[in-house]
C-alpha positions as CSV (number, residue, x, y, z in Angstrom):
1,M,2.9,-67.0,36.3
2,A,3.3,-70.5,34.8
3,T,6.8,-71.9,34.7
4,V,8.0,-73.8,31.7
5,K,9.8,-77.1,32.4
6,R,11.4,-79.2,29.8
7,T,14.1,-81.9,29.6
8,G,17.4,-81.8,27.7
9,K,20.0,-79.0,27.7
10,L,18.5,-77.1,24.8
11,D,15.0,-77.4,26.2
12,K,16.2,-76.1,29.6
13,L,17.8,-73.1,27.9
14,E,14.7,-72.4,26.0
15,A,12.6,-72.7,29.1
16,R,14.9,-70.3,31.0
17,L,14.6,-67.8,28.1
18,E,10.8,-68.1,28.0
19,N,10.6,-67.6,31.8
20,A,12.9,-64.6,31.7
21,I,10.8,-63.0,28.9
22,K,7.6,-63.6,30.9
23,R,9.1,-62.0,34.0
24,G,10.3,-59.0,31.9
25,L,6.9,-58.7,30.3
26,I,5.1,-58.8,33.6
27,E,7.4,-56.1,35.0
28,S,6.8,-54.1,31.8
29,G,3.1,-54.5,32.0
30,M,3.1,-53.2,35.6
31,I,5.2,-50.1,34.5
32,V,2.9,-49.3,31.6
33,A,-0.3,-49.8,33.7
34,Q,1.1,-47.5,36.4
35,R,2.0,-44.8,34.0
36,A,-1.4,-45.1,32.2
37,T,-3.1,-44.8,35.6
38,Q,-1.2,-41.5,36.2
39,K,-2.2,-40.2,32.8
40,A,-5.8,-41.3,32.7
41,P,-8.5,-38.6,32.8
42,R,-10.1,-38.5,36.2
43,K,-13.6,-37.6,37.1
44,T,-14.8,-40.4,39.4
45,G,-11.5,-42.3,39.4
46,R,-13.2,-45.5,38.0
47,L,-11.1,-45.5,34.8
48,K,-7.8,-45.0,36.8
49,R,-8.6,-47.8,39.2
50,S,-9.5,-50.2,36.4
51,I,-6.2,-50.1,34.5
52,T,-4.3,-53.4,34.8
53,H,-2.2,-55.8,32.9
54,G,-2.8,-59.4,31.8
55,D,-0.5,-62.4,31.6
56,P,2.2,-62.8,29.0
57,E,1.2,-64.7,25.9
58,K,3.3,-66.3,23.2
59,V,2.2,-65.1,19.8
60,D,4.6,-67.3,17.8
61,K,8.1,-68.8,18.2
62,L,9.8,-65.4,18.6
63,K,7.0,-63.1,19.6
64,W,5.4,-62.4,22.9
65,K,2.8,-59.9,24.1
66,I,1.1,-58.7,27.3
67,A,-2.2,-56.7,27.4
68,V,-2.5,-53.5,29.4
69,G,-5.9,-51.9,29.6
70,T,-9.2,-51.7,31.2
71,N,-12.7,-53.1,30.9
72,V,-14.5,-49.8,31.5
73,E,-17.0,-49.2,28.7
74,Y,-16.0,-45.6,28.1
75,A,-12.2,-46.2,28.1
76,A,-11.8,-46.3,24.3
77,I,-13.7,-43.1,23.7
78,Q,-11.5,-41.4,26.3
79,E,-8.3,-42.7,24.7
80,L,-9.3,-42.1,21.0
81,G,-12.1,-39.5,21.2
82,G,-15.3,-39.8,19.3
83,T,-19.0,-39.1,19.4
84,T,-21.4,-40.7,21.8
85,P,-24.8,-41.6,20.3
86,P,-28.0,-40.1,21.6
87,H,-29.2,-42.0,24.6
88,E,-31.6,-41.9,27.5
89,I,-30.4,-41.3,31.1
90,R,-32.5,-42.7,33.9
91,P,-31.8,-42.8,37.7
92,K,-30.3,-46.0,39.0
93,N,-31.0,-45.7,42.7
94,K,-33.6,-43.0,43.1
95,K,-37.0,-42.0,41.5
96,A,-35.7,-39.0,39.7
97,L,-32.6,-37.2,38.5
98,R,-31.7,-33.9,40.2
99,F,-29.1,-31.6,38.6
100,L,-28.1,-27.9,38.1
101,W,-29.2,-26.4,34.8
102,P,-28.8,-22.7,34.8
103,E,-29.7,-22.3,31.2
104,G,-32.7,-24.6,31.5
105,P,-36.3,-23.5,30.9
106,D,-38.0,-21.8,33.8
107,H,-41.0,-24.2,33.9
108,L,-38.7,-27.1,34.8
109,K,-36.8,-25.2,37.6
110,Q,-37.5,-25.8,41.2
111,K,-38.5,-23.0,43.5
112,D,-36.9,-22.3,46.9
113,K,-38.9,-21.6,50.1
114,S,-39.5,-18.0,49.2
115,G,-40.9,-19.1,45.8
116,A,-37.9,-17.8,43.8
117,L,-36.7,-20.0,40.9
118,T,-33.4,-21.9,41.5
119,D,-31.2,-23.6,38.9
120,W,-32.1,-27.1,40.2
121,V,-34.2,-29.3,37.9
122,I,-35.7,-32.7,38.8
123,L,-36.7,-35.1,36.0
124,G,-37.6,-38.8,35.7
125,K,-35.4,-39.2,32.7
126,V,-33.2,-37.2,30.3
127,N,-32.8,-37.7,26.5
128,H,-29.1,-36.9,26.0
129,P,-28.4,-35.7,22.5
130,G,-25.0,-37.3,22.3
131,S,-21.7,-35.3,22.4
132,K,-18.3,-35.1,20.9
133,I,-15.6,-36.3,23.3
134,P,-12.1,-35.1,22.6
135,A,-9.3,-37.7,22.8
136,Q,-7.5,-37.8,26.1
137,P,-4.8,-40.4,25.4
138,Y,-3.4,-42.2,28.4
139,L,-2.5,-45.8,27.3
140,R,-0.5,-45.0,24.1
141,P,1.6,-42.2,25.7
142,A,2.3,-44.5,28.7
143,L,3.5,-47.2,26.3
144,E,5.6,-44.8,24.2
145,E,7.4,-43.3,27.1
146,S,8.0,-46.8,28.7
147,K,9.6,-48.4,25.6
148,P,13.2,-47.8,26.7
149,I,12.4,-49.2,30.2
150,I,10.6,-52.2,28.6
151,R,13.6,-53.1,26.5
152,A,15.9,-52.8,29.5
153,L,13.7,-54.9,31.8
154,I,13.4,-57.7,29.2
155,I,17.2,-57.7,28.5
156,R,18.0,-57.6,32.3
157,N,15.7,-60.6,32.9
158,V,17.2,-62.6,30.0
159,V,20.8,-61.8,31.0
160,A,20.0,-62.7,34.7
161,A,18.5,-66.1,33.5
162,F,21.8,-67.1,31.9
163,E,24.2,-65.9,34.6
């Protein structure tokens, strides 16, 4: 966190106020990020692990902000819901994809040692038709339930700066 230094009494008071607001915003960002992590949908845990907060930024003379979020590409569709476009799925580290597909056509299913069909399918690529993803909000609810704490943290830091 950068510390603001100025000369003169008024400048020193303004610098103390800005530093107090920054401290309050950082603490607030940590609270919201922690709550969002607890609320985020979990399949692999990648989304949860990626939630973080940024540095406080001054928007104008009396407005400040801090970003809380993630850089995971599917985060927005998890938060807001939506439809994924049709896309091709290819293996990343192997030659083929192997997955269970009980409703799949028999000619694609693998056979076990006795020659009976299993539900396992092995394919080089899959054309995914796209799908509707329901909203599973985690950031907005975390912010909403944190608002009273955010106010208290900023006020506490501002009061402490002038005591």
